[in-house]
C-alpha positions, -999 to +999 in steps of 0.1 A: -449+087+742-445+062+770-431+036+746-405+060+733-394+067+768-391+030+776-369+025+745-347+054+755-343+040+790-334+006+776-308+021+753-293+041+782-292+010+803-275-010+776-249+018+772-242+020+809-240-018+811-213-018+784-193+008+804-195-014+835-177-043+818-145-024+810-113-041+797-118-073+777-097-105+780-077-112+749-094-138+728-061-148+712-045-156+745-076-168+765-104-178+741-125-196+767-123-167+792-130-142+764-160-162+754-173-163+790-168-126+792-187-121+760-216-141+774-216-120+806-220-089+784-249-104+766-266-115+799-261-079+813-278-065+781-307-089+784-312-081+821-312-044+813-338-049+785-359-069+809-357-041+835-367-015+810-396-037+797-408-041+833-403-004+842-375-014+865-399-030+890-382-062+899-376-057+936-339-053+931-334-089+919-323-079+884-299-053+898-284-079+921-280-103+892-262-076+872-240-069+902-230-106+904-223-107+867-200-077+870-183-095+898-179-126+876-165-104+848-139-090+873-129-126+883-125-136+847-101-106+841-081-116+872-079-152+861-065-141+827-040-118+844-029-146+867-025-170+837-005-143+819+021-142+848+027-180+848 
């Protein structure tokens, strides 16, 4: 039963991580920024999976890494918006 609960928590974490990323950069207009944003999404998913596998006991370091990745995602969106206005 514990294993099923862990898988459920991991799935929920992945779902919530996807919601945190939000609007994507256009790969047609900014392929490099879009690729970077895609890698951030993959990294967030892997961290969520690691958290679930370790029963979320990582002394807040994984959560901090996710926060920084979300900040990087926001900066990428702002970079694309700035480039769009030039």
